[in-house]
N, C-alpha and C positions, 0 to 999 in steps of 0.2 A: 715400648721397652726394647732396648738394643738386644739383638740376638746374643751378643757376647756376654751380656749381663744375666740373661735368662737362667742359665744353669746355676748360677750362684744364688739367685732369688729362690729358685725351687729347692736348692739345698737348705737355705735358711728356713723356709716354710716346713720342709721335711724334718729338720732338727727340732723345730718348735713342737711339731706334732708328737715326736718321740718323747718330749719332756712332759707331755700331759699324763696325768695319773692313769694307770691301767688297772682294771679289775682283776686281771689274771696275768701270770707270767707266760708268755707265748713261746719263749725260746729256752733251750737248755743252757746252763751256764758254760762258760769257756774255762778250760783248765790248760795252763801253759807251764813249761818247766823254767826254773831259775837255777842257773849254775853258779858255783863259786870259783873264781880265779884265785888260786892259792898263792900266786906270786904277788898279787896286789891286794888280796882280801876283798875284791869287788864282786858284786853280784850281777850276773849277766842274763838278760832276757833275749832269746833268739826269736826273730820275727822275719817275715817276708814283706818286702816293700816293692811297689812298682808293678808294671806289666811289661814283659814277663816278670814273674816274681824273682826278687833278688834276696837271697839269704843275708840277713843283717843282724849282727850282734850289738845289743844296746846295753849300756850301763844303767842299772835300775836305781833310780833316785826317788825316794819318798817325798822329797821336798821341792821338786821342780814343777813349774807351771805348765810347760809344754815340751814335747820331744823334739829332738833335732838330730840330723845326721850330716856327715861330710858329703857334700854334693860335688866336690872338686876332685882333682887328681889324687891318687892314682886310679881310682874307680869312679870316673865321672858319672853323675846320676843321669840315667836315661830311662824313659818310660813312655809308653804310648797313651797312658791314662792320666798323667799329671796335669794339674791346672794351677796357675797362679791365682792369687786373690786380689781383686781390685781394692785400691785405697779406700779407706772409710767404710769397708765392709764390716758387718757386725762383729765377726771374730777378731778383728783388729782392736776395736774399742774394748772388747771383753777383757783384755789383758793390758789395757792402757797403752797400747802401742800405736802411736800416731805418726810413725815414720812411713814415708812413701818413697818407693824406689823407681828410678828411671834408668834405662840403658841407652836410649837414643838410637844410635846407628850400630850398636853391637849386636851380635847374633842372639836371637831370642832363645830362651831355655829355662830350666828350673831355677838357675841362679841369676837370670837376667831377664827382666820383663818390664815394660813401661807401665806406669800407674799401678804398681804392685805393693800391697801391704808388706811391711817388713817387721820381723821379730828381732829380739835381742837374745840369741842363744848364749848361755853362760856355762863355763867350766866350773863345776862345784868345788874343785880342788884349788885351782889358781885364782878363781874368782874373776878371770878375764871374760870379757863380753864381746860378742860380734854384732854385726848389723847385717841381716840376711833376709832373702825373700821367704815369705810364708808360702807353703805349698799344700795342695790337696792331692792325695793319691790313695791307692788301695793298700791297706794294711791287712796282713793275714797272720794269725798266731794261734797257737794252741788248738784245741778241738773241743767239741761238745760231747764226744763219746770216746772211750779208749781206742787208740790206734785209728781214730777217724781223721778225715781231712781237716786242714786248718780252717778256722773260721775267718771270714773276710769282712772288713769294714771298708766300703767303697769310697767313703768321703772322709778319710783320715787327714787331720790337719797337723802339720809339723813345720819345722823350719830347716832350711839348709844351714850349713856352717862350713867354715874353712878348716883344713886339716890341722892347723896349729891350735885349734880349740880342743884337740884330743890329747893335749899334754897330760901325762900321768894316768891316762886310761890304760886298761889292760890290752895286751897285744891282741889284734884281731877285732877290737871293738870299734865300731864306726860312728857311734853317736850315743845319745842319751834317751832313755825311756822314762818319761815323766809320770810319776804316780802321785803327785801332790794334789792339793785341794784346788782344782781348777777344771772348768768345762773343757779345756784342751788337753788334760792329762789322759793317758791311756785308759785307766779304769772308767773314767767318765765318758769318753768317746765310745768305748765298747758297750757300756750300759745304754747310752743314748741310741747308738746305731743298731742294737739288737733288741731294743725294748726290754732290757733287763733291769732289775733293781740296782740302785747305786750302792752296791756292797762289793767289797773285794776282801780277800784274805790271803796272806802270805805265810808260808812255812819254809823258812830259809834252812838250807842244808849246809853243813860244814864239811860234807864228804868230798873226796877228791874225784869221784866219778858220778854217782847217781845225783840227779838234781832234786830240789824241793819244788813243790807246786805253788802256783798262784791261781786262786779261784776268782774269776771275774763274773760279777752279776749273780752271786749265790750266797745265801745265808746258811747253806748246808743242805744235806749232810756232806761232811768231808770224811770219806771213808778211807781208813788206813788199815794195814795189817797190824796185829792179827785180826781175823774176821770179827766184825761187830764193833770195831773201834771207830766211832764217829766222833771226830774231834770238835764238831760243833756243839756237842753235848757237854754241859758243864763249864762253858765259858763264863768268865767273870767280866762284868762290864763296868766301864768308867767313861765319863764324858770326854769327847774329843774337843780340845780347845784350840783356838787360833790366836796367833800373835797379831795384834792390830797393826803392827808396822813390819814390813819386809826390810831386809838389810842388804838388798842388791839394787842395781840400777833398774832392774825389771820391776821390783815390787815395792819400791820406796813410797809410792803413792797409794798403796793398797795393802790389805792384810797379807801376811806371809802365806805361802802355799804349804807350809810345813805343818805337821800334826803334833800337837802338844797334848799332854795329860797332866792332871793336877796332883802331882806327888805332894803329900802333906807332911810326911815324916819318913825316916829310914830306920830300920831295925837290923841289928846284927845278932844272930842267934836269939831272935825274938825280944831283944833288949833295945829300947829307944836310944838313938844316937843324938847327943845334944847338937842342935843346928840353929843357925840364924834363919828362921822360917820366912823372913821377908824375901830371901833369895829364891824360895820355892815358888813364889807367885810371879806372874808376868806383870811387869810394871806397865799400867795402862798409858802412861805418858811417854815412855821411852821404848817399850817393847823388850826390855832386858829382863832376864830371870826366867823362871819356869823350867819345864822339862819337855824335851821334844825327842821324837824318834828319828833316827838317821841310819840309812843304809850306806852313807858315804863315810861316816866315822867308823874306823875299824873296831874301836873299843869304847866303852862308856867313859866320857870325860866329865869331870866334876869341878865346880868352882873350888879354888884353893882351900877355903875354910871348910867346905863340905868334904873335900878329899882328905884333909888332915883328920877330921873327926871320924870319918868312916874307916880309914886305914888304921888309926889308933885303936878303935873298937875291934876291928878284925884281928889285929895282932894280939890284943888282950884275950879275945875269945879263943883264938887258935892256940895260944899258950896254955890255956886250960885243957886243951885237947892234946897236950904234950907235943905240939909242933913248934919248932924253933926256926926263926927266919935266918936266911943266909945272905950272901952278897946280892945286891939287886942286879937285874939284867935289863938293860934298856929295851923298851921305854918304861918298864915297870919298876916299882920301888919296893914292893913286898914280894919276896920269893922264898921258897922252901925247897929242900932236897926232895925230889919226887919220890925217892925210895921210902921216905918216912910217912907218906900219905897213903891211906887205904883207899882202894877203888870201891865204888858202890854203883848201883844201877843208875843213879843220877849224877855220876861223876865223882871226882875226888871228895873224900870225907873231910870237909872244911866247914866253917861256920856259914850258915845261910844268911843271905842278905834280902830283906824285904823292902820293896818300894811301896809304902803305905799310901793309899789314894783317898777317896772321899770319906772313908771311915776306917776305924782300926781293924775291922774284919774284912776289908777289901784291900788286898795287897797282891803285888806281883813278886813271887818268890824266886830268887836266883840261887840255884844250887851250884855245886862245884863244877858241873859240866859247862856252865856259862860264866862262872866267876874266875876259874883258874885256866891259865894258858900254859901249855907245855913248851919250854924253850930250852936252848942249848943244843950243841951238836948231836948229842945222844938223848935229847929230851930229858936231861937229868935234873932239870928244875921245873917247878910248878909255881907260876907267878900269878898274883892277883891282877886280873885283866881290867883294871880301872886306872885311868891316867888323870893327871892334873891338867885341867883346861887352861890354866894361866889366869892372871888377874884381869885381863881384858876380854875374857870370854863373854859373849853376848848372852848365851843361854847357860843357866846354872848347872843343869844336868842334861847331857846328851846321851841317850841310850843308843849305843853303837850296834853294828851288825853282829858282832860276836855274841853279845848278850841276847840277841833275838833269835839266834839259831836254835833249831829244834823247839821253838815255841810257836804255836799258831796264833796269829794276830788277825783279827777280823775288823775291817774298817767299815763300819755301817754309817755311810754318809747320810742316808735318809733320816736316821735317828741321831746322828752326830754322837756316836759312841764307839769306843774301842772294846772289842771282846778279846780277852787273852787267856791262854791256857796254863801259863807257866810251863815248865819243861814237860814235853810230851814223853820224855824218857820214863817218867813216873808211870806212864800208861802202857809201857812196854813196846813203844814204837819210836820211830825217828822220822824227820821230814824226808829223808832219803828213801824211806820204805814205801812211799806212795807209788802205786802202780799206774803209770800213764797208759 
């Protein structure tokens, strides 16, 4: 065996060993912060990459296969521990990437190496795609104990990308943190690298300063103030579903990396909304329809017919609460004078919206804190934070970041189920209250 291939062979064997079942959890889970950029409504995961460690802010994407960063100017990627991946290596075939890169007489580096596996990094907003070298290097993030040192993954796999792929990303963000259903996503690599269960949980904060946590490799407890508040207790579970067809150049030949759940009905103030229920299921022939979770979508988007039915029901129920709509404020169509709405512990006092799942008593309740958005120069309006996805929408319901804030979501990949809390405000805490 060639000496240059030996490290990759050992890495492959090491990864296989980590995937074997373990009778006990040998490592503590990793907890890392997630910040919200309020200019873009994007969620940012800070990590360290390379040797010496380079602080790097990454856009959190629940639907991506693998992570990528800008390896080019103005901050060219340098590291004493990086390695390129030979063509036809296992991790190339795992995401159906059969591209092979050659640089010939150009200087060797992370972005240029002969006989190197290449990935297709994608911008989730513009849907533009690059073709770049896959790289292995050290990733450090979060900690296993409060105020402890970052936890390191020495064989982290990601892709380089050119700076133009960062279009529409928040200022200071250098790449993308993949959290999708893939062996190359960050949660999967952390679990494999540290011999932890394939479970992660996110609690997105809408606060302007304190972040919310992501728990990697842990089914709980998730301890929040006030003392004794363990958000892993009382979670409601529903199956995680996968779309059999991806809709990008990366995933067209394999199932999507995005997480779907089986919404079967929608209720407003506990009353069923009349819907075309065929839209709620994923079409096995086309991959259209269904309900997915997205940290890329700012707000929940609905198929036009679903949007019409839900907004009409919401207006009717709000009218019974003596609330009268006012002029719409883009991108929203249903708005109210904020001064007319009473504040409660779970946000504005408006009709509740239930996403009903596998049975009538299993539902994700959306209170006013997650359904209503304050808008206007003086925040004088409160608008229903759901938008029309348009007639060409691939997915019928996309649950956006705003509706996930201050909700704990546990992605149990081993059991293929989603645990959800509904609003943690009802338990007297917020995602920003977590003590790192």
